[in-house]
C-alpha positions in Angstrom: 0.0 0.0 0.0 1.5 3.4 -1.0 2.2 6.0 1.6 0.3 9.1 0.6 1.6 11.1 3.6 4.8 12.0 1.8 6.1 12.4 -1.7 7.7 9.4 -3.5 11.1 9.9 -5.1 11.1 6.8 -7.2 12.2 7.7 -10.7 9.7 7.5 -13.6 10.7 5.6 -16.7 10.5 8.9 -18.5 13.1 10.4 -16.2 15.4 7.3 -16.6 15.2 7.5 -20.4 14.1 3.9 -20.6 12.2 4.2 -23.9 12.6 4.5 -27.6 11.4 7.4 -29.7 8.3 5.7 -31.0 7.2 4.8 -27.5 7.9 8.3 -26.2 5.9 9.9 -29.0 2.9 7.6 -28.1 3.3 8.6 -24.5 3.2 12.3 -25.4 -0.1 11.6 -27.1 -1.4 9.8 -24.0 -0.5 12.8 -21.9 -2.3 15.1 -24.3 -5.5 13.0 -23.9 -5.1 12.9 -20.1 -4.8 16.7 -20.0 -7.7 17.1 -22.4 -10.2 14.8 -20.7 -9.1 14.9 -17.0 -9.1 18.7 -16.6 -5.4 19.5 -17.0 -5.8 22.2 -19.6 -8.8 23.7 -17.8 -6.7 24.1 -14.6 -4.1 26.1 -16.6 -6.7 28.2 -18.4 -8.6 29.1 -15.3 -5.4 30.4 -13.7 -4.3 32.2 -16.9 -7.6 34.1 -17.2 -7.0 35.5 -13.7 -3.6 37.0 -14.4 -4.0 38.2 -18.0 -3.7 42.0 -18.4 -6.7 43.9 -19.6 -4.7 45.7 -22.2 -4.9 43.7 -25.4 -2.7 46.0 -27.5 0.5 44.8 -25.9 2.1 41.6 -27.0 2.1 39.0 -24.2 5.1 36.7 -24.2 4.4 33.3 -22.6 7.0 30.6 -21.9 5.8 27.0 -21.3 8.5 25.1 -19.4 8.9 21.3 -20.2 6.5 21.9 -23.0 6.4 18.3 -24.1 4.3 17.8 -27.2 3.0 21.4 -27.1 -0.6 20.6 -26.3 -0.8 23.1 -23.4 0.7 25.7 -25.7 -1.9 24.9 -28.3 -4.8 25.3 -25.8 -3.4 28.6 -24.5 -2.9 30.0 -28.0 -6.4 29.1 -29.2 -7.9 30.7 -26.1 -5.8 33.9 -26.4 -6.4 34.3 -30.1 -10.2 33.8 -29.6 -10.0 36.7 -27.1 -8.0 38.9 -29.5 -4.9 39.0 -27.4 -1.6 39.6 -29.2 0.7 36.7 -28.1 3.9 35.0 -28.7 4.8 31.8 -27.0 8.1 29.9 -26.4 8.3 26.3 -25.6 11.2 25.2 -23.4 12.3 21.6 -23.3 15.6 19.8 -23.1 14.3 16.8 -25.2 14.5 17.2 -29.0 11.8 14.7 -29.5 9.4 16.9 -27.5 10.4 20.0 -29.5 9.8 18.3 -32.8 6.5 16.9 -31.7 5.4 20.3 -30.4 6.4 22.0 -33.7 4.1 19.5 -35.5 1.3 20.4 -33.0 1.6 24.1 -33.5 1.9 24.5 -37.3 -1.2 26.6 -37.5 0.2 29.5 -35.4 2.7 32.3 -35.9 4.7 33.7 -33.1 5.8 30.3 -31.8 9.4 29.6 -30.9 11.3 27.0 -29.0 14.4 26.8 -26.7 16.0 23.3 -26.6 17.8 23.4 -23.3 17.1 22.9 -19.6 15.1 25.8 -18.1 18.0 26.5 -15.7 20.1 27.7 -18.7 17.4 30.1 -20.0 18.2 33.7 -19.0 15.4 35.3 -21.2 12.6 37.1 -19.5 8.9 36.6 -20.2 5.6 38.0 -19.2 4.0 34.8 -18.0 5.7 31.4 -17.4 3.6 28.2 -17.2 4.3 24.5 -16.8 2.2 21.4 -16.6 3.0 18.1 -15.0 6.6 19.2 -14.6 7.2 20.0 -11.0 6.5 16.5 -9.7 9.7 15.4 -11.6 11.7 17.6 -9.2 13.0 17.1 -5.7 12.4 19.7 -2.9 15.5 21.7 -3.6 14.8 21.7 -7.4 11.3 22.9 -6.8 12.5 25.8 -4.7 15.0 26.7 -7.5 12.2 26.5 -10.1 9.9 28.8 -8.1 12.8 31.3 -7.7 13.7 31.1 -11.4 10.1 31.5 -12.6 9.6 34.5 -10.2 12.8 36.1 -11.5 12.0 35.7 -15.2 8.3 36.6 -15.3 7.0 40.2 -15.3 3.3 39.3 -14.7 3.5 36.0 -12.9 3.8 32.3 -13.3 1.4 29.3 -13.3 2.2 25.7 -12.2 -0.3 22.9 -13.0 0.4 19.6 -11.3 -1.3 16.6 -9.7 -2.8 16.2 -6.2 -1.3 13.3 -4.3 -4.4 11.5 -3.2 -5.5 7.8 -2.9 -8.5 8.2 -5.2 -6.3 9.9 -7.8 -3.8 7.1 -7.6 -6.1 4.1 -7.7 -8.3 5.7 -10.4 -5.4 6.3 -12.8 -3.9 2.9 -12.0 -7.2 1.3 -12.9 -7.7 3.4 -16.1 -4.2 2.7 -17.3 -4.6 -1.0 -17.0 -8.0 -1.4 -18.7 -7.2 0.7 -21.7 -4.4 0.0 -24.2 -1.9 2.6 -22.9 1.8 2.2 -23.3 4.1 0.6 -20.7 5.4 4.1 -20.1 2.0 5.4 -19.1 1.0 2.3 -17.1 4.2 2.7 -15.0 4.5 6.5 -14.9 1.0 7.8 -14.5 0.3 6.2 -11.1 3.8 7.0 -10.0 3.3 10.6 -11.0 0.5 10.8 -8.4 2.8 9.5 -5.7 5.5 12.0 -6.6 3.0 14.9 -6.6 1.6 17.3 -4.0 -0.8 18.3 -1.3 -1.9 21.8 -0.6 0.4 21.7 2.5 3.4 20.9 0.3 2.8 24.1 -1.8 2.2 26.2 1.3 5.6 25.0 2.6 7.3 25.9 -0.7 5.8 29.3 -0.5 7.2 29.8 3.0 10.6 28.4 2.0 11.0 30.7 -1.0 9.0 33.8 0.4 7.0 33.7 -2.8 3.2 34.1 -2.4 1.3 31.3 -4.1 -2.4 31.2 -4.9 -3.3 27.5 -4.7 -6.5 26.2 -6.3 -7.8 22.7 -6.5 -9.3 21.6 -9.8 -11.1 18.5 -11.0 -9.7 15.9 -11.6 -7.1 16.1 -8.8 -5.1 19.0 -10.1 -3.6 22.0 -8.4 -3.1 25.3 -10.2 -0.4 27.2 -8.3 -0.2 30.8 -9.3 2.0 33.8 -8.4 0.8 37.1 -9.7 2.9 40.3 -9.6 0.6 42.9 -11.3 
């Protein structure tokens, strides 16, 4: 029986690099469907709507860290374009397979760029920085570093979208991953991601440790949107 009282630090297969390119691309599609149907993108959009400036004449530059297959970027771009915002967006990812997949996902849009390197090596400043299903891959020290980096390099604020560590979330995704024809990567990593993820108390502790105010909202299904707004 898993211990839900504390985060797991068992490495996911994705972190260990135990996959080939074909399997990894399938896993990116599976993550896209998870975000689409289990509320992942909705959590990001709800937070984004709250920190968007009212002025639509200024170009908003968004960076999506660990952009993966670009599905979160696509959702944000479609929403912002529908609201007549001027926007450019930069995907940041150290994996070239992710960058290539994301480029295929975002062919319909202009103003899209990519940085193929770890976020720690990115010194560019942005208006808003987002990430989805990224922070649970980090240990405590790395999370504090990421919060400090995102705060430093965003002029409006940043948004984190990640999982809620909860028994129902764990057993639900474990069951779903077994009854549907998901990849071995998803079957292993999806339940483990929940064990590596967070409670509200975890985020409150990170806020205290970094002295960065965080607005923490729970979203269905078992997602936290963690937002810091400067203006």
